[in-house]
N, C-alpha and C positions, 0 to 999 in steps of 0.2 A: 520520442524518448526524452525524458526529463533528466537534467543533470543533477549532481548532488546538491543538496540544500545547505549542508553545513559548510562553514568556512574552511575547515580542515579538508573536506572532500574536494572543494573547489580549488584550493591551492594545490593539492596533490594532483588533481586532474590536469590543471592548466600548466603547472610546472613540468609534469611528465610529457604532455603533448608538445610543449615548447622545446624540451630537450630532445624528444624524438624527431621533431621537425628540423632542428639544428643538426642533429646527427645525420638525418637523411640528406640534407643539403651538403653537408661535409662529405658524406659518402659519395654522392653524385659527382661533386667536384673532384674528389680523389679518383673516382673511376675514369672521368674524362682525362685528367692529367696523367693517370697511370697508363691509359691506352695510348696517349701521345708519346710518352716515354718508351713504352714497349715497341711502338712502331719505329722509333728512332733506333732502338737496340737491334731490332730485327733487320732494319735496313743496313745498319752498320755491319751486322754479321753477314748479310747477303753480299754487300760490297766487298768485305774482307775475303769472303770465299771466292768471289770472282777474280780478285786481284792475286790471290794465292794460286788459283788453279791455272790461270792463263799462262804464266811462264812455264809451268810444268807441261801443259798441253803443247806449247810451241816447241819445247825441247823434244817431246815425244814424237811430234809430227815430223820435225826435221830429221830425226834419227831413223825414220822408217826406211825400209827397202822400197824400191820403186814398184815392185810387183805386189806390195801389200794392199789390202782393200782400204779404200779411203775412209769408209765409215766403220770405225772400230769402237765397240763398247768396252767400257772398263769393267773388268770382272771384280766381284766383291768377295771378300774372304768368308763372310757369314751373312745370313739374312738379318736385316734390321730395318727399322722405320727410316725411310729416306725422305726427310722434309725438304732438302735441297736437291734439285736435279739440274743438270747443265748440258749444254751442247756447244761444241766448237765447230765453227764453219769457216769456209774460205770466203773470198770477196764475192763469189758468185752464189753463195748460200748453200754450197755443198757441205754436208755434214762430214767432218773429219774425225770427231771424237764426241762421245756422249756417255753419260752415266748409265748404269745398267737398267734403270727403270725410267729413263727419260722418255716422255711422250712428246714426239715431235710436233703434235698438233697444238701443244700448249705454248710453244715458243713463237712469237711473232717474227716477221722478217727484221733483220738488223737495220735500225734506222738512226742509230747514233748511240754514243756512250751515255750511260745514265740509267735512271729507273723508268719503268713503264708498267702500266697495270692492264691486265686482261680481266675478263669476267670472273676468272677463278684463281689467278695467280698474280704475284708481284714479281717482276722480272728486272734483273740488273744486267746490263750489257757493257762490255769493254772490248777494246781492240788492241792488236799488236802488229808489229812489222808493217807500219803505215796503213793499217786497215785491211791487210790481206788475210789476217786471221782474227776472227771475232769469237767471243764467248758470251753466252747468255745463261745466267743462273736464275732458276725459278723457285719460288716458295709458294705453296698453296695458301690462299687467303683463309681457308677453313682452319688451318693450323693456328694462324694468328687468333682467329675467333675463339678457338678452343682454349688457348692459353689465357686469353683475356677473360673468358667466362669462368675458368677455374680461379683466376685471381679475384674476380668480383665475388664469386661464391665464398672464397676464403675471407674476403672483406666483409661480406654481409652476414656470415654465420655468427660472428661475435655479437652483432647487433641483436640477434634473436635472444641472446642471453642478457645483453646489457639492458634492453628495454624493460623486461619484467623486473630485473634486479634494480634498475633505476626507479621504477614505479614503487617498489617496496621501500627503497632507500628514501625517496622523496616523502612517501607516506610516513615512514618512521621519523624522519627529521621534522616534518610538519607537526606530527603528533607530539613529539618531544617539545617543540617550541610552543605548542598550544596547551601544554600541561597547566601552566599558571591560569590560563583563561578557563580551563575546565574546572579547576579548583574554585575559582571565583564564582563560576556559574553554580557549582554544587553548593557553595555557601549561600547564594541567593535562594536556591530552591529549598534549603534547609531552614531558612528563616521563616518564622510565623509569629502569631500574636504572643507566644510565650518566649520568644527569643528574637529581640531586635537589636542585638549587639552588633558593632561594626564588623564588616567582613574583611578578613586579612587580604591585602592586595600586594603582598611581596612577590616580586618576580614578574609582575604584569608588564607587557610591553608599554612603551611610553604612549602609544596611541590609545590604550585602554585606561590609562591612569585617570583622565578626566571622568570617564564613565564610573570608575570605582569610587572616586571622590563624591560624585553626584549621588550614587546609590547609598553610600554610607551617610551622606548628609540627609538624604530622604529618610533612611532608617532612624537616624537620630531624632529628626523632627517627629516622625510617627511615634517613636518610643516616648518622647516627652508629652505628646498629645494624649496617648493612651494612658500614661501614668497620671497625667492631670485629670483625665476623665474618671479613671478608677479611683484615684484618691478622693475626688469630689464625691463620687457615688458612695464610697465606703465611709467617708467622714460624715456625709450628710445622713446616711442611714444610722451611723453610730450616734450622732448628736440627737437624732430624733428619738432614740430609745428612751432616754431619761425623761424628757418632757411628756412623751406619749404615755410612759408608764405612770408618771405622776398624774396626768390628766385622767387616765383610766382608773386609777385609785380613787380620785375625787368623784368621778362619775359613779363608781360602784358604791361609794359612801352616800352619794346623793340618792341613789336608788333605795337604799335602806332607810334614809331619813326623810324621803319625800312625803309630803302631807296627803297627797291624793294620787289616784291611779293614773291620771293624765300626765302628771309630772314624771312618775316612774316610767311610763311608756316612752316619753320623750328621752328620758335619761338612758333607757335601754337602747334606743336607736343610736344615741351618741356613743354608748359603750361598744356596740357592734362596729360602728365606723372606726373607732379608735383601735379595736382589735384587728380590723383589716389593715389599718395603717401600720400597726406593729408587725403584722405578718409581712407586709410589703417591705418594710425597712429591713427585716431579717433576710428576706429573699434578695434584696439589693446587696446586702453585705456578702451573702453567699456568691452572688454573681460576680462581684468585684474580686473576691478571692479566687474564684474559678478562672477568671480571665487574667489574674495576676501572675500565673505560672507557679512554679515550685510545687507541682502536683505529683511528682514522682518521689517515692520514699528512698532514703539512702540505703536502707536495708529492707529486704522483702518482708511483707506482713501477711498474716493469715486473714484473707478477706472473708472466708467462711465464718470465722469467729466474729468479725465486725458485723456481717450481715445478720447473724443470730442475735446480737445485742440490739441492733436497730429494730428488728421485727418484734423482739420481746418488749421493747419500750413502746412501740406503736400499738402493739396488741392490747395494752392497758387502756388505750383510748378508743379503739375501734372494735373491741370485742374479739370475736373469733372469725372475722372475715378474711384474715390473711392465712393462706395455706403455704407453709414453707417446706421446701424439699432441698436437703443438703446432702452431698456425697459423704461417704465415710472415710474421706481422706482430707489431709490438710492441703489447702490451696494457697500457695504463696505467690504474691504478685508485687511488682515494684510500683505500687500506687500509694499515695499518702492515705493513711487510714481515715483521717478526718474527711478528706475529699471523697473517699469511697462511701463513707457513712452519709455525707450530704447527698451524694448521687443516689444511693439506694433509698433514702428517705423521700427524696423528691419524686422518684419513680413510683414508689408505693403510694404516696399521698395523691399523686396524679391519678393512679388507678382507683383508689378508694373514692376520690371526689367525683370523677367523671365516668366511672364505670357503673354498670347496673347495680343498684343498691341492694338487690336481693340475691346477688351472686357473689361468690368468694373471689378474692384476688389471689392468683397463683404466683408465688415467688419461688424461683428455683435457681440453683447455682450448679453448673455442671463441673465435672472433674477437670476440664480443660480451661476453666476460668471464665465461662460465659454466664452472665446473669440475665435471666428472663423474668419479666413482670407482665402478667397477662390478666386482663379484665374483660368481662362480658360487656356487650353494648353494641350499638349500631356500627355499621362499617363506615369508616372515614374515607372520603374520596381521595384519590392520589394527589390531586393538586393542593388540597388542604393539608394532607399528611406531610407534604414537603415543606410547609410553612410553619409547622408546629414547634420546631426548635428555634424559631426566631423570638427575640424578646417581646413580651406583651402580645404575643399571638395566641389567641384562644379559639378553640373549635366551637362548633355549634352546640352549646350546652347552657343549661340554666344554673349549673353549679357555680358557687363562688370560687374565685381564684384570681391570681395576679397575672397569669400568663408568663411566668418566669421559670417555672419548674423545669420544663424540658430544655429551655435555653441554658439553665445552669448545668444540666446533665450534658448537653452538647459541648459546652465550654470545658467541662472536666474531661470529657472524652478526648477532645483535641489536645488539651494541655498535658494529658498523661500518655499520649500516643496510643490511645485505645480506639475502638470503633463503636459507634452507636447506630442502630438500625431501628426504624419505626415501621411496624408492619400492621396492616389492617386489610382483610380479616386476619386474626391470629393464626399462627401455624397449626394446621390440622383442624381448624374450626371454620364454620360458615360465617361467623360474625366476630365481634370483639376487636381488641387492640392489644398489640404486643410491643414492648420495648426490649430490645436485645442489645446488651452491652458486653463487648468482648474485650478483655484485657489480656496481656501476655503473661501467662503463668510461668513461674520460675521453678524448675526442677530442683529439689533439695535431696541431699543424701542422708 
């Protein structure tokens, strides 16, 4: 049997077990001490009874008529439980007086004043008139055991209530004391690439304060490193745009003014390389923005309208290969419209570029805010499918591309709190590729 793995569970368990153990030891010591005190009380009562009865018995015996029977039992007024029984005897052991339920076999021969034990009774003996008249008072040991058992039961019964109550009390106290630690843990779990702000550490126990400082210091270092990386990527891509555009313009002019076909062919190769560099710089800026956070809109936006504009813009370049299906309702979502447009464009570009060129690309948006982009093509193995959302990861394809499109989409999905799922073969088909982006739709009245 495994114990609890959480600190709260361990503290609750061990504190409760320790308290129960201490209570058990205290109860056992109390029981032993109580039994000793009870024996003293019973012995005192037994001795008191003997000393009270002996003068009365002597007076009764002396006042008898000579022809009276020597063994006389004392009549009782009503039936009752008789815990003490007694016999009065002379020096020869002849019974002169006894209680009405006295069993003579219980009383041992008089051997002196004081207490004596038999197998079943505790006996107190005393004597008067120089030992000529003796009295023995007996109490059943079973009576003492019964009283002791009832006292122990009365002592143990509260423990059956105290133990579960203490378990709950210890659990509640430990849980309340662990509340700052749980809040700190939740703060760590909530942090991601889009939120590397310090985690509040108010109320943490002093033992956890060094951990909190170390975690916040690590988050600060990570934030500064990521900001530096994103800033470098964005600035580099931005700074490349102007010289690349200038170089591309010069190359295009060179193509027009080239004196021969060989020069024009070389210039076209340079133009293609510069166009790839321009597209790469654009993708790098999109990736830097996607990883930079702030992808959730302050007010809900209609993503169906955004998707319609993106498809209309791309349809001018790719003819009629895009098949768009939109619901007849407004779909409001808390995602930045520019980020959603970048996401949709990258998914559609990926499908147009890497899908079967003779098959359409199906773009659909469901009423619950799920965007699906499906293209025909060969099945992508699962191990390769899992790597496609990494930067610069490209599948087995001859099509030109930077390997950043799905990485940008994945970064936007993480930053906006949405879900991205890559599926191959596509849902309901034997082949193809499907990108499924699910955002949280906001109901509007």
